[in-house]
C-alpha positions, 0 to 999 in steps of 0.5 A: 480472574481465573474465570476470565482466563478460562473464558479467554482460553475458550474464546481463543480456542473458538477463534482458532477453530473458526479461523482454521478448521470450520470452513473449507477454503472456498467457504472461508473466502465466502465468509470474508466477502459476507462478514469481513466488512462487518468485523472491520466495522465492529473493530473500528467502532470499538477502537474509536470508543476506547481511544476517546476514553483513553485520551480523556483529560490527556491534553488538559493543562497544555498551553498553546505556547507549548504546542505552537511550534510542534503544530506548525512543524507537523502541518508544514511537514504534512503539506510538504508531502504533497507539494511536488507529487501529483495526486494519482495512482503510484502502484497500480495493481494494489491501488486499483484493486483496493479501490474496487474493493472499497467500491463494493464495500460502499455499494453492497457492504461486501468485501469483494472486487468486481472484475466484470461489470456493465451499465445496464439501463443506467444501473452499474451491475457486477456480473463477476466478483472475487475476494482479493488477497489484500487486507480490508482496513484501507478499503473499509476506511475508503468506503467510509469516506465514500459513504460520508461524501459520495463515491469518487475515485479521488477520495483515496487521495483525500484519505491519504492526504488526511493520513499524512497529517495524522502520520506526522502528528503521531511521529512527533508524539512518539519522538516526544515521548522518547526524547522530548520536544526536539526529538519529536521535531527531528523524527518529523523532519527525518520522515519528511526527508524521504521522497518515498513518503511523499510519493505514497502520500499522494497516491491511492495505496495502503502504505501510508496507513500502514506506517500511520498505524505502526506509529499509532500503535507504538504511541498507544503502547507507550501510553499504556505502559506509562499509566496502565488502565483497561481503556488504554490497554483496549485502545492499544490492543485494538490498534494492533488488530487494525494494524494487522489488517492493513498489509499482509505481513503487518500481522507480525506486529501482533507479536510486539503488541502481545509482548508489550501487554505481557511486559506491563503485567510483569512490570506492574505485578498485576494482570488486567483482562478487560472484556475487549482482550478476552474477545479480541481473538474473534476479531482476527478470524478474518485474517486466516479466512482471507489467507485461503485466497492464496491456497485457492490460487497459487498465482496470487503469490506472483512467483512467475514475476521473478525468474527462479522464484520457487517459494514466497519466502526463504533465506536464500533471497536475503543476501541478494535483497540486502544488496538491493536495499543498500542500492536503495538507501545509499543512492546519491544520484536521485534515481531512488526516492530514498534519503541517504542521510537517513540511511547513514544515520539510521544504520548507525542508530540501529547498530548502537541500539543493538549494542545498547540492548546487549549491554543494558537489557536488564536496565531497559526493562526495569527502569523505564516502561516507555523505553521498554515498549520502544525497545520491544517495537524496535525489535519487532521492526527489525524482525519485520525488516529481516522478514521482508528481506527474505521475500522473493520480490524484496528488491527495494530498489525496484520501482514496484517494491520500494514501498515495502521499505517504508516500515524500515524507514520508521525503524531507522528514524526511531533508532536515530531518535533513541540513540542520538542523546547517548552519542551527542550529549551537548545541549545543542545537539538536537538543534544541529541535527535539525539544521542538517536535516533541513539543509538536506531536505532543501538541498536533496529531497526537494530537487529529487522530488521535483524531478520525479526520475523514480516515477517515470519507470512505472509505465503501468502507473503512467498508462493507468493515470492517462486513461483515468484522466481521459475518463474524468475529463470526457465521460461524465454522464456517458455510458461506454464499453471499452476494450482494454486488456490491461486497465480493465479495473480502471474503467470499472472503478470509474463505473464504466463497462469494459471487456478484455480483447480475449473475451471479445475474441471468444464471444465476438457475436455478443460484442457485435450484437451490442454494437449493432444495437447501440447498447452504449453511447460509445465504443472505445479501444485501448492499445499498446504499441511498440516502436522498432527504432532500427526499422523506424516502424511501430508494431501492435502488441499481440494481446491488443491486436484486433486485426482488420475487423474493427474500423478505428478512429484515433482519439488520442495517443501518448508516447510514454517512452521512445519505444512505448506508445498508448493509443485510445481509439473509437470503434466506428465500424465492425466487419462481421465476416472479418470478425469471424476470421479474426476470432478463428485466427486469435484462437490459434495464438500460443501464449508467450513463453518466459524465454520469449518475454525475456527476448522482448525485454532485451529487444526493448533495451537494444531499441532504447540504446539505439534511440539514445545513440541517434540523438543529435 
């Protein structure tokens, strides 16, 4: 054992040196591109191997009658997540970049995303790639689905559909270990009562995988503490390592994983060091390598998106973010995809959990290993929640940020299931709570999900999905070149060529060359138009204004609000002289200041208010 401890220390030291000191930031990012896929593949294969070994014989002796109703509840709850939501992109930048990374993983086994690619003689070739800041586990799983079934953008929705079922099953299994059959059913019902879960289950992002891995790691940790073995320890540890590779901040969950292992060693009065644990630090080196993306480009923090934000995290954001979190959880008018029932019950649950921890901390960690692991992970979820509320963009009632509250929902659900038997000891208490939750789902969750009021605010997602639908319906087998200043990655993940308006302005002669030589089957343009209600006129955004050099034929347009219109056109002619004049004029454009952008937003609000007043 001493030799194994020494080897663990040496491996950990090697991982630290490799992760933080051996490579320059540029070289470390290159290592992510070249090695990241293979490290995630190795970790996933090891996890699958040890998971199967740890589960061997676990379900023997179980009767169908024992599992019949739980299976029905799990399947129905998973299906419910997809009834009222259209399967499409919900959070555009995350989802599209993850798709682009998965595409490169599938075709090139590189952990990169293409930002410039063209169809060249029938081959779609990347000319400019970069390593994204987002962790690699979700794009790796998506690339695996591509490899098994063929590349399709829609595979992301199928993946999240499968994860919905896994998430509900794991939520039930965790709840069952906490309080028995009814506790598991209540946990599933409370999770299904949150429209935000529905929204992300029908999307193409990594939020559902993050929640699934949290539930799965907790369940494996409970099983390990209940009957320690090398296989169970390995499966639990590898699950935590993969969880750390889902979202940026999910690396925090390595803390409860490590504390759980130390607790089990202490409780068993025995230390186990399987080979997976000894070499596990090497499986984590991709995380510090990828962090160099933030070092190389401060813009990746997106601090400019929030006025006054000076750094990504700080206690100065906490107070304001708590107010936004309360607006989210205690929304009663359906404008937020939240469950106020879970918000209220969860607040009570977390409060009583803190009280129980204070009064019974000795008994918790000496009496029941399962309770001890649950307590460790609840504390971990509380730390995670507090950390996210110290995020500069941690406003959970914001359309783009609501998804960051999903781990907090798991905290609330687990707290409710944990403390409920202590507060309501009557044997019918669970059934009453199940009835109340079902009534809430029917009376609140269903109409809120069906109305989709909370999805209409995200114009970026809606415009991207409109463009995606057009590509799917009309461009099968066609090779097009699209000028699009906002949805460029959307064309790339559909294996179509695209270029920015600014690039056309900088290299107008090159665009003209390919247009004259018919290099592509069609030449398209996507433009955004605003509406001036007062003057009853439309105006083209400066970014998308191509001047009079391009003769455009309208294909389709869609108004996403009274003041926001998207137009798709075909280029049917280019005037070479006017193109040169437009290029010169475009070079003189000065980027908008933050004050000018704020004035435009204020003008948009005034326009919308005027439009509402003029309704008959």
